[in-house]
Residue, then its C-alpha position, 0 to 999 in steps of 0.5 A: i808705350t812704344g814697342f810694348k810686347s806684353n800680354i799682361l796689359l791686354n789681359k786682366v790679371r787678378i791676385g792669385d793668377l799664375v805668371d811666367i817670368k821671361i826677361d826682355s832685355s830691351f826693357q831694363n827697368i824693374m828687371p828681375f835677376k837672371f835666376y828668375h828667368g823661366k820661373t812661374g809664380k803667383v801674383f800677390s799684389l798689383n801696382s801701376k807698372s809692376l806686379g808682386i810675384l811669389i816664387e819658391k826658391i831652393v836655398g840649401n835644403k829648404k824652399v823659401l818663398k820670395k816676394i819680388n816686384i817685376g815689371l809688366e814687360h817681363l811677365r806672361l800669363s802662364k798656360s800651365k794651369s789651362f793645360f792641366n785642366e784640359k788634361i783632366r777634362s779629357k780624362n773625365s770624358y774618356r772615362q764616361 
């Protein structure tokens, strides 16, 4: 695929991994609705050209779990979990 900028294909994604949704307008196939831009979700299914993502959406007073399929071009691996783990490691080393 020419002009493919995603790191999803380069890294092995497993079910349960966290991914960030960043919409790339140069790829309009399997593009999510604009509400989901910037959200982080958990992978629940793997397809050939897309990933199934679980996202919490606030509707009224409730949090609703949404299942959406998004093309690989619009996904990036999330670094939020790694930053959290680093923070815990540094706190533990500081305490000892």
